[in-house]
C-alpha positions as CSV (number, residue, x, y, z in Angstrom):
1,M,-65.2,-11.5,11.2
2,K,-68.3,-13.5,12.1
3,I,-68.5,-17.2,11.1
4,L,-71.5,-19.4,11.5
5,V,-70.5,-23.1,12.0
6,P,-73.2,-25.8,11.9
7,V,-72.3,-28.8,14.1
8,K,-74.1,-32.1,14.2
9,R,-74.3,-34.7,16.9
10,V,-73.6,-38.2,15.4
11,A,-73.0,-41.6,16.8
12,D,-69.3,-42.2,17.3
13,P,-68.0,-43.4,14.0
14,D,-65.4,-45.5,15.9
15,N,-68.3,-47.7,17.0
16,A,-69.8,-48.2,13.6
17,D,-69.6,-52.0,14.0
18,K,-72.2,-51.7,16.8
19,V,-74.8,-50.1,14.7
20,K,-78.1,-52.0,14.7
21,V,-81.3,-52.0,12.6
22,S,-84.7,-52.0,14.3
23,A,-86.8,-55.2,14.2
24,D,-89.1,-53.8,11.5
25,A,-86.1,-52.6,9.4
26,S,-87.6,-49.1,9.4
27,Q,-84.6,-47.3,11.0
28,V,-81.0,-47.5,12.2
29,T,-81.0,-47.4,16.0
30,S,-78.5,-45.7,18.2
31,D,-79.0,-47.9,21.2
32,G,-75.8,-48.3,23.1
33,L,-73.8,-45.9,21.0
34,E,-72.0,-42.8,22.3
35,W,-72.5,-39.4,20.7
36,K,-69.8,-37.0,19.5
37,M,-69.4,-34.0,17.2
38,N,-69.4,-34.9,13.5
39,P,-65.6,-35.1,12.7
40,F,-66.1,-33.1,9.5
41,D,-67.8,-30.3,11.5
42,E,-64.9,-30.3,13.9
43,W,-62.5,-29.6,11.1
44,S,-64.6,-26.6,10.0
45,L,-64.9,-25.4,13.6
46,E,-61.2,-25.4,14.0
47,A,-60.7,-23.6,10.7
48,A,-63.3,-21.0,11.8
49,L,-61.5,-20.5,15.1
50,R,-58.2,-20.0,13.3
51,L,-59.8,-17.4,11.0
52,T,-61.0,-15.4,14.0
53,E,-58.0,-15.2,16.3
54,N,-54.5,-14.0,16.7
55,A,-53.0,-17.3,17.6
56,A,-49.6,-15.9,18.5
57,E,-51.2,-13.7,21.2
58,K,-53.9,-16.2,22.0
59,K,-56.5,-13.5,21.4
60,R,-59.9,-13.8,19.9
61,T,-60.5,-11.2,17.2
62,G,-63.9,-12.3,15.7
63,E,-67.0,-14.3,16.6
64,V,-67.8,-18.0,15.9
65,V,-71.5,-18.9,16.4
66,L,-72.4,-22.6,16.5
67,V,-75.7,-24.0,15.2
68,S,-77.0,-27.5,16.0
69,I,-80.3,-29.0,14.8
70,G,-81.4,-31.9,16.8
71,P,-82.8,-33.1,20.2
72,D,-82.2,-31.2,23.5
73,D,-79.2,-33.3,24.4
74,A,-77.4,-32.1,21.2
75,V,-76.5,-29.0,23.4
76,Q,-73.8,-31.2,24.9
77,T,-72.1,-31.4,21.6
78,M,-72.4,-27.7,21.2
79,R,-70.8,-27.2,24.6
80,Q,-67.8,-29.0,23.3
81,G,-67.4,-26.4,20.5
82,L,-68.0,-23.6,23.0
83,A,-65.2,-25.0,25.2
84,M,-62.9,-25.0,22.1
85,G,-63.4,-21.3,21.8
86,A,-66.7,-20.5,20.0
87,E,-68.6,-17.5,21.5
88,R,-72.2,-18.7,21.5
89,G,-74.6,-21.3,20.2
90,I,-78.1,-21.7,18.7
91,L,-80.0,-25.0,19.2
92,V,-82.9,-25.7,16.8
93,Q,-84.9,-28.4,18.6
94,S,-86.0,-31.2,16.3
95,N,-86.2,-35.0,16.0
96,D,-83.5,-36.5,13.8
97,G,-86.2,-38.3,11.8
98,D,-87.6,-34.9,10.7
99,L,-84.4,-33.9,9.0
100,D,-82.8,-34.3,5.6
101,S,-80.3,-32.1,3.7
102,G,-83.1,-29.8,2.3
103,V,-84.6,-29.2,5.7
104,V,-81.2,-28.5,7.3
105,A,-80.3,-26.1,4.5
106,S,-83.6,-24.2,4.8
107,V,-83.1,-23.8,8.5
108,L,-79.5,-22.7,8.2
109,A,-80.6,-20.2,5.5
110,K,-83.1,-18.6,7.9
111,I,-80.5,-18.4,10.7
112,A,-77.9,-17.0,8.4
113,A,-80.4,-14.3,7.3
114,D,-80.8,-13.3,11.0
115,E,-77.2,-13.6,12.0
116,T,-75.6,-12.0,8.8
117,P,-72.3,-13.8,9.1
118,D,-69.4,-13.2,6.8
119,V,-69.0,-17.0,6.3
120,V,-71.0,-20.1,6.9
121,F,-68.4,-22.9,7.4
122,L,-69.8,-26.5,7.2
123,G,-68.3,-29.9,7.4
124,K,-68.3,-31.4,3.9
125,Q,-70.7,-34.1,5.0
126,S,-72.0,-35.9,8.1
127,A,-70.5,-39.2,9.3
128,D,-73.9,-40.8,9.4
129,G,-75.9,-39.6,6.4
130,D,-72.9,-38.9,4.1
131,S,-75.2,-37.1,1.6
132,N,-72.7,-34.3,1.1
133,V,-75.2,-31.7,-0.2
134,A,-76.4,-29.5,2.6
135,G,-73.7,-26.9,2.0
136,T,-74.4,-26.7,-1.7
137,K,-78.2,-26.3,-1.1
138,L,-77.5,-23.7,1.5
139,A,-75.4,-21.6,-0.8
140,E,-78.1,-21.9,-3.5
141,L,-80.8,-20.7,-1.1
142,L,-78.7,-17.7,0.1
143,G,-77.4,-16.9,-3.3
144,W,-73.8,-16.8,-1.9
145,P,-70.6,-18.1,-3.5
146,L,-69.7,-21.6,-2.5
147,V,-66.3,-23.3,-2.1
148,N,-66.4,-27.0,-1.3
149,Y,-63.5,-29.1,0.0
150,A,-61.4,-26.1,1.1
151,T,-57.8,-27.0,2.0
152,K,-56.3,-23.5,2.4
153,I,-57.8,-20.1,3.1
154,V,-56.1,-16.7,3.0
155,T,-58.2,-13.7,4.0
156,D,-57.8,-10.3,2.3
157,D,-59.5,-6.9,2.8
158,E,-59.8,-7.5,6.6
159,G,-61.8,-10.7,6.0
160,K,-64.1,-9.4,3.3
161,S,-62.5,-11.6,0.6
162,F,-60.8,-15.0,0.5
163,T,-58.3,-16.8,-1.6
164,V,-59.2,-20.4,-1.3
165,T,-57.5,-23.6,-2.4
166,R,-59.8,-26.6,-2.9
167,E,-59.5,-30.2,-3.8
168,L,-60.7,-31.6,-7.1
169,D,-60.6,-35.1,-8.5
170,T,-57.9,-34.0,-10.9
171,G,-55.8,-31.9,-8.5
172,V,-56.3,-28.5,-6.7
173,Q,-57.9,-25.3,-7.7
174,T,-57.3,-21.8,-6.3
175,I,-60.1,-19.2,-6.5
176,K,-61.0,-15.9,-4.9
177,V,-64.4,-15.1,-3.5
178,T,-65.9,-12.2,-1.8
179,G,-68.0,-12.7,1.3
180,P,-70.6,-13.5,2.5
181,C,-69.9,-17.0,1.3
182,V,-70.3,-20.7,2.2
183,F,-67.3,-23.0,2.7
184,T,-67.0,-26.8,3.3
185,S,-63.7,-28.2,4.4
186,S,-61.3,-31.0,3.6
187,D,-59.2,-32.5,6.4
188,R,-56.2,-30.7,4.9
189,I,-57.6,-27.5,6.3
190,L,-55.9,-28.5,9.5
191,Q,-52.4,-28.4,8.2
192,P,-50.1,-26.1,10.3
193,T,-50.1,-23.2,7.7
194,S,-53.5,-23.7,6.0
195,I,-55.1,-20.6,7.5
196,K,-53.8,-17.0,7.0
197,N,-56.1,-14.4,8.4
198,G,-54.0,-11.2,8.4
199,Q,-53.9,-11.2,12.2
200,T,-51.9,-14.2,13.2
201,P,-48.3,-13.7,12.0
202,D,-47.7,-15.4,8.6
203,D,-44.8,-17.3,10.1
204,F,-46.9,-18.8,12.8
205,A,-47.6,-22.6,12.4
206,Y,-50.3,-24.5,14.3
207,P,-49.4,-27.9,15.7
208,A,-50.0,-30.8,13.3
209,S,-53.4,-32.3,14.1
210,E,-56.0,-34.7,12.9
211,G,-58.9,-32.9,14.6
212,G,-59.8,-29.7,16.4
213,R,-58.0,-28.3,19.4
214,Y,-58.3,-29.7,22.8
215,A,-60.5,-27.7,25.2
216,S,-58.6,-26.4,28.2
217,L,-60.1,-26.7,31.7
218,K,-60.6,-22.9,31.6
219,G,-62.5,-23.3,28.3
220,I,-64.6,-26.1,29.6
221,M,-65.7,-24.1,32.6
222,A,-66.3,-21.0,30.5
223,A,-68.5,-23.0,28.1
224,K,-71.0,-23.7,30.8
225,K,-71.8,-19.9,31.0
226,K,-71.7,-19.1,27.3
227,P,-75.2,-18.4,25.8
228,V,-77.1,-21.0,23.8
229,D,-80.3,-19.7,22.2
230,T,-83.1,-22.2,21.7
231,K,-85.5,-22.3,18.8
232,A,-88.2,-24.7,17.7
233,L,-87.9,-26.2,14.2
234,S,-91.5,-25.3,13.4
235,D,-90.9,-21.6,14.2
236,L,-88.3,-21.4,11.3
237,E,-90.8,-22.8,8.8
238,P,-88.4,-25.3,7.2
239,A,-88.7,-26.9,3.8
240,D,-90.7,-30.1,3.6
241,R,-88.6,-33.3,3.9
242,T,-88.2,-35.0,0.6
243,D,-85.9,-37.9,1.4
244,E,-87.6,-41.2,2.2
245,Y,-85.9,-44.4,3.4
246,L,-87.9,-47.5,2.7
247,S,-85.9,-50.0,4.7
248,F,-82.5,-50.7,6.2
249,A,-80.4,-53.9,6.4
250,L,-77.0,-54.7,7.8
251,P,-74.4,-56.0,5.3
252,E,-74.0,-59.7,5.1
253,G,-71.1,-61.1,7.1
254,R,-68.0,-62.3,5.4
255,T,-67.9,-66.1,4.8
256,G,-64.2,-66.4,5.4
257,S,-63.8,-68.6,2.3
258,V,-61.1,-68.0,-0.3
259,A,-61.1,-69.0,-3.9
260,F,-58.0,-68.9,-6.1
261,V,-58.3,-68.3,-9.8
262,E,-55.8,-69.1,-12.6
263,T,-56.8,-66.4,-15.2
264,V,-58.3,-62.9,-15.5
265,D,-61.2,-64.4,-17.5
266,E,-62.0,-66.8,-14.6
267,L,-61.9,-63.9,-12.1
268,V,-64.3,-61.8,-14.2
269,G,-66.6,-64.8,-14.6
270,K,-66.8,-65.3,-10.8
271,L,-67.3,-61.6,-10.2
272,Q,-70.2,-61.7,-12.7
273,S,-71.9,-65.0,-11.8
274,E,-71.1,-65.5,-8.1
275,A,-70.3,-62.2,-6.5
276,K,-72.7,-60.4,-8.9
277,V,-70.7,-57.1,-8.7
278,L,-70.1,-56.7,-12.4
Protein backbone atom coordinates (compact mmCIF):
# COMPACT_ATOMS: atom_id res chain seq x y z
CA MET A 1 0.00 0.00 0.00
CA LYS A 2 1.20 3.49 -0.83
CA ILE A 3 0.02 6.45 1.25
CA LEU A 4 0.62 10.14 0.57
CA VAL A 5 0.74 12.22 3.77
CA PRO A 6 0.82 16.04 3.56
CA VAL A 7 2.65 17.59 6.53
CA LYS A 8 2.69 21.28 7.34
CA ARG A 9 5.22 23.30 9.30
CA VAL A 10 3.37 25.42 11.89
CA ALA A 11 4.41 27.66 14.76
CA ASP A 12 4.40 25.62 17.96
CA PRO A 13 0.80 25.79 19.27
CA ASP A 14 2.17 25.62 22.82
CA ASN A 15 3.57 29.11 22.26
CA ALA A 16 0.33 30.61 20.96
CA ASP A 17 0.45 33.28 23.66
CA LYS A 18 3.61 34.65 21.99
CA VAL A 19 1.97 35.27 18.61
CA LYS A 20 2.32 38.86 17.42
CA VAL A 21 0.70 41.04 14.77
CA SER A 22 2.78 43.25 12.49
CA ALA A 23 2.72 47.00 13.05
CA ASP A 24 0.49 47.58 10.02
CA ALA A 25 -1.89 44.75 11.13
CA SER A 26 -1.44 43.06 7.75
CA GLN A 27 -0.09 39.73 9.01
CA VAL A 28 0.54 37.49 11.97
CA THR A 29 4.28 37.27 12.52
CA SER A 30 6.24 34.22 13.58
CA ASP A 31 9.14 36.15 15.11
CA GLY A 32 10.59 34.27 18.06
CA LEU A 33 8.41 31.20 17.59
CA GLU A 34 9.59 27.65 17.11
CA TRP A 35 8.35 25.47 14.26
CA LYS A 36 6.98 21.95 14.54
CA MET A 37 4.89 19.49 12.56
CA ASN A 38 1.20 20.30 12.57
CA PRO A 39 -0.15 18.01 15.34
CA PHE A 40 -3.12 16.90 13.22
CA ASP A 41 -0.74 15.86 10.44
CA GLU A 42 1.31 13.90 12.97
CA TRP A 43 -1.79 11.85 13.84
CA SER A 44 -2.33 11.03 10.17
CA LEU A 45 1.34 10.18 9.64
CA GLU A 46 1.24 7.76 12.56
CA ALA A 47 -1.93 6.16 11.19
CA ALA A 48 -0.31 5.84 7.75
CA LEU A 49 2.76 4.17 9.24
CA ARG A 50 0.54 1.70 11.10
CA LEU A 51 -1.32 0.90 7.89
CA THR A 52 1.94 0.07 6.08
CA GLU A 53 3.81 -2.13 8.53
CA ASN A 54 3.82 -5.37 10.42
CA ALA A 55 4.21 -3.87 13.87
CA ALA A 56 4.75 -7.20 15.61
CA GLU A 57 7.79 -7.90 13.42
CA LYS A 58 8.82 -4.22 13.15
CA LYS A 59 8.78 -4.58 9.37
CA ARG A 60 7.76 -2.00 6.78
CA THR A 61 5.34 -3.50 4.22
CA GLY A 62 4.27 -0.41 2.26
CA GLU A 63 5.37 3.09 1.37
CA VAL A 64 4.60 6.44 3.02
CA VAL A 65 5.45 9.54 0.98
CA LEU A 66 5.44 12.92 2.71
CA VAL A 67 4.52 16.19 0.99
CA SER A 68 5.20 19.61 2.44
CA ILE A 69 4.33 22.94 0.81
CA GLY A 70 6.35 25.83 2.19
CA PRO A 71 9.76 27.48 2.42
CA ASP A 72 13.03 25.59 2.15
CA ASP A 73 13.39 25.09 5.90
CA ALA A 74 10.10 23.15 5.93
CA VAL A 75 12.31 20.21 4.93
CA GLN A 76 13.34 19.98 8.59
CA THR A 77 9.76 19.18 9.54
CA MET A 78 9.69 16.58 6.80
CA ARG A 79 12.89 15.01 8.14
CA GLN A 80 11.05 14.46 11.42
CA GLY A 81 8.46 12.39 9.57
CA LEU A 82 11.17 10.51 7.68
CA ALA A 83 12.84 9.69 10.99
CA MET A 84 9.54 8.28 12.24
CA GLY A 85 9.53 5.84 9.33
CA ALA A 86 8.25 7.46 6.12
CA GLU A 87 10.22 6.39 3.04
CA ARG A 88 10.68 9.66 1.12
CA GLY A 89 9.47 13.23 0.79
CA ILE A 90 8.43 15.89 -1.69
CA LEU A 91 8.96 19.57 -0.89
CA VAL A 92 6.98 22.12 -2.90
CA GLN A 93 8.81 25.41 -2.45
CA SER A 94 6.54 28.36 -1.75
CA ASN A 95 5.93 31.28 0.56
CA ASP A 96 3.29 30.76 3.22
CA GLY A 97 1.60 33.96 2.05
CA ASP A 98 0.91 32.40 -1.36
CA LEU A 99 -1.16 29.56 0.07
CA ASP A 100 -4.76 28.92 1.00
CA SER A 101 -6.78 25.70 1.11
CA GLY A 102 -7.62 25.89 -2.60
CA VAL A 103 -3.98 26.32 -3.60
CA VAL A 104 -2.92 23.47 -1.32
CA ALA A 105 -5.63 21.14 -2.62
CA SER A 106 -4.75 21.85 -6.25
CA VAL A 107 -1.05 21.16 -5.61
CA LEU A 108 -1.79 17.94 -3.76
CA ALA A 109 -4.08 16.82 -6.59
CA LYS A 110 -1.24 17.22 -9.09
CA ILE A 111 1.15 15.27 -6.89
CA ALA A 112 -1.43 12.55 -6.24
CA ALA A 113 -1.93 12.20 -9.99
CA ASP A 114 1.82 11.63 -10.42
CA GLU A 115 2.30 9.39 -7.38
CA THR A 116 -0.93 7.34 -7.73
CA PRO A 117 -1.23 6.49 -4.02
CA ASP A 118 -3.88 4.20 -2.58
CA VAL A 119 -4.68 6.79 0.10
CA VAL A 120 -4.02 10.47 0.74
CA PHE A 121 -4.12 10.88 4.53
CA LEU A 122 -4.36 14.47 5.81
CA GLY A 123 -4.70 16.02 9.22
CA LYS A 124 -8.24 17.26 9.66
CA GLN A 125 -6.98 20.87 9.82
CA SER A 126 -3.87 22.92 10.47
CA ALA A 127 -3.16 24.38 13.89
CA ASP A 128 -2.66 27.86 12.44
CA GLY A 129 -5.27 28.36 9.71
CA ASP A 130 -7.92 25.99 11.15
CA SER A 131 -9.91 26.18 7.90
CA ASN A 132 -10.54 22.42 7.82
CA VAL A 133 -11.37 22.24 4.09
CA ALA A 134 -8.21 21.19 2.19
CA GLY A 135 -8.99 17.48 2.43
CA THR A 136 -12.54 17.97 1.18
CA LYS A 137 -11.38 20.12 -1.73
CA LEU A 138 -8.70 17.59 -2.63
CA ALA A 139 -11.19 14.71 -2.76
CA GLU A 140 -13.46 16.79 -4.99
CA LEU A 141 -10.62 17.58 -7.40
CA LEU A 142 -9.54 13.93 -7.57
CA GLY A 143 -13.06 12.55 -7.69
CA TRP A 144 -12.14 10.13 -4.89
CA PRO A 145 -14.19 8.98 -1.88
CA LEU A 146 -13.64 11.08 1.25
CA VAL A 147 -13.83 10.07 4.91
CA ASN A 148 -13.32 12.93 7.37
CA TYR A 149 -12.51 12.50 11.08
CA ALA A 150 -11.55 8.84 10.84
CA THR A 151 -11.22 7.15 14.24
CA LYS A 152 -10.73 3.53 13.19
CA ILE A 153 -9.62 1.88 9.94
CA VAL A 154 -9.71 -1.77 8.95
CA THR A 155 -8.25 -2.70 5.56
CA ASP A 156 -9.68 -5.44 3.36
CA ASP A 157 -8.68 -6.96 0.01
CA GLU A 158 -4.97 -6.37 0.70
CA GLY A 159 -5.47 -2.68 1.25
CA LYS A 160 -7.80 -2.02 -1.68
CA SER A 161 -10.86 -1.31 0.46
CA PHE A 162 -11.35 0.13 3.91
CA THR A 163 -13.95 -0.09 6.64
CA VAL A 164 -13.75 3.24 8.44
CA THR A 165 -15.37 4.53 11.61
CA ARG A 166 -15.72 8.32 11.72
CA GLU A 167 -16.92 10.90 14.21
CA LEU A 168 -20.14 12.83 13.70
CA ASP A 169 -21.78 15.48 15.85
CA THR A 170 -24.45 12.92 16.75
CA GLY A 171 -22.17 9.92 17.31
CA VAL A 172 -20.14 7.64 15.05
CA GLN A 173 -20.65 6.23 11.58
CA THR A 174 -19.05 3.16 9.99
CA ILE A 175 -18.72 3.11 6.20
CA LYS A 176 -16.82 1.10 3.61
CA VAL A 177 -14.87 2.73 0.78
CA THR A 178 -12.73 1.44 -2.06
CA GLY A 179 -9.41 3.12 -2.79
CA PRO A 180 -7.97 5.32 -3.98
CA CYS A 181 -9.50 7.60 -1.36
CA VAL A 182 -8.86 10.57 0.92
CA PHE A 183 -8.89 10.37 4.72
CA THR A 184 -8.60 12.99 7.44
CA SER A 185 -8.07 11.87 11.02
CA SER A 186 -9.39 12.38 14.51
CA ASP A 187 -7.06 12.03 17.49
CA ARG A 188 -8.83 8.76 18.34
CA ILE A 189 -7.06 7.21 15.35
CA LEU A 190 -4.14 6.79 17.78
CA GLN A 191 -5.96 4.39 20.10
CA PRO A 192 -4.02 1.12 20.57
CA THR A 193 -6.32 -0.95 18.32
CA SER A 194 -7.64 1.70 15.90
CA ILE A 195 -5.72 0.36 12.88
CA LYS A 196 -6.11 -3.17 11.49
CA ASN A 197 -4.17 -3.70 8.27
CA GLY A 198 -4.27 -7.47 7.78
CA GLN A 199 -0.50 -7.71 8.34
CA THR A 200 -0.01 -6.73 11.96
CA PRO A 201 -1.70 -9.46 14.06
CA ASP A 202 -5.19 -8.44 15.17
CA ASP A 203 -4.33 -8.99 18.83
CA PHE A 204 -1.43 -6.53 18.63
CA ALA A 205 -2.01 -3.28 20.54
CA TYR A 206 0.06 -0.14 20.06
CA PRO A 207 1.08 1.83 23.15
CA ALA A 208 -1.40 4.51 24.21
CA SER A 209 -0.23 7.82 22.75
CA GLU A 210 -1.29 11.41 22.24
CA GLY A 211 0.93 11.83 19.20
CA GLY A 212 3.10 10.02 16.70
CA ARG A 213 5.86 7.58 17.59
CA TYR A 214 9.23 8.79 18.79
CA ALA A 215 12.01 8.58 16.24
CA SER A 216 14.85 6.27 17.23
CA LEU A 217 18.46 7.35 16.87
CA LYS A 218 18.73 4.89 13.99
CA GLY A 219 15.68 6.49 12.37
CA ILE A 220 17.08 9.99 12.79
CA MET A 221 20.36 9.01 11.14
CA ALA A 222 18.56 7.19 8.32
CA ALA A 223 16.31 10.20 7.69
CA LYS A 224 19.32 12.27 6.67
CA LYS A 225 19.85 9.99 3.67
CA LYS A 226 16.25 9.49 2.61
CA PRO A 227 15.37 11.24 -0.67
CA VAL A 228 13.45 14.52 -0.72
CA ASP A 229 12.40 15.69 -4.17
CA THR A 230 12.05 19.46 -4.62
CA LYS A 231 9.50 21.16 -6.85
CA ALA A 232 8.63 24.81 -7.44
CA LEU A 233 5.06 25.86 -6.70
CA SER A 234 4.76 27.59 -10.09
CA ASP A 235 5.74 24.40 -11.94
CA LEU A 236 2.61 22.67 -10.61
CA GLU A 237 0.32 25.44 -11.93
CA PRO A 238 -1.73 25.75 -8.73
CA ALA A 239 -5.17 27.30 -8.50
CA ASP A 240 -5.34 31.03 -7.82
CA ARG A 241 -5.54 32.03 -4.20
CA THR A 242 -9.04 33.18 -3.26
CA ASP A 243 -8.79 33.82 0.48
CA GLU A 244 -7.94 37.39 1.46
CA TYR A 245 -7.26 38.67 4.96
CA LEU A 246 -7.90 42.37 5.43
CA SER A 247 -6.33 42.86 8.84
CA PHE A 248 -5.41 41.10 12.08
CA ALA A 249 -5.77 42.11 15.71
CA LEU A 250 -4.89 40.41 18.97
CA PRO A 251 -7.81 39.78 21.34
CA GLU A 252 -8.28 42.33 24.08
CA GLY A 253 -6.82 41.37 27.43
CA ARG A 254 -9.05 40.34 30.28
CA THR A 255 -9.97 43.13 32.71
CA GLY A 256 -9.88 40.87 35.74
CA SER A 257 -13.10 42.38 37.07
CA VAL A 258 -16.00 40.23 38.26
CA ALA A 259 -19.69 41.18 38.40
CA PHE A 260 -22.27 39.11 40.27
CA VAL A 261 -25.87 39.01 39.11
CA GLU A 262 -29.01 38.06 40.97
CA THR A 263 -31.21 36.75 38.15
CA VAL A 264 -31.02 35.18 34.72
CA ASP A 265 -32.71 38.25 33.22
CA GLU A 266 -29.99 40.47 34.64
CA LEU A 267 -27.31 38.14 33.22
CA VAL A 268 -28.89 38.19 29.77
CA GLY A 269 -29.14 41.97 29.91
CA LYS A 270 -25.44 42.35 30.70
CA LEU A 271 -24.47 39.92 27.93
CA GLN A 272 -26.52 41.98 25.49
CA SER A 273 -25.69 45.53 26.57
CA GLU A 274 -22.19 45.25 28.03
CA ALA A 275 -20.47 42.16 26.65
CA LYS A 276 -22.41 42.42 23.38
CA VAL A 277 -22.18 38.69 22.76
CA LEU A 278 -25.93 38.13 22.34
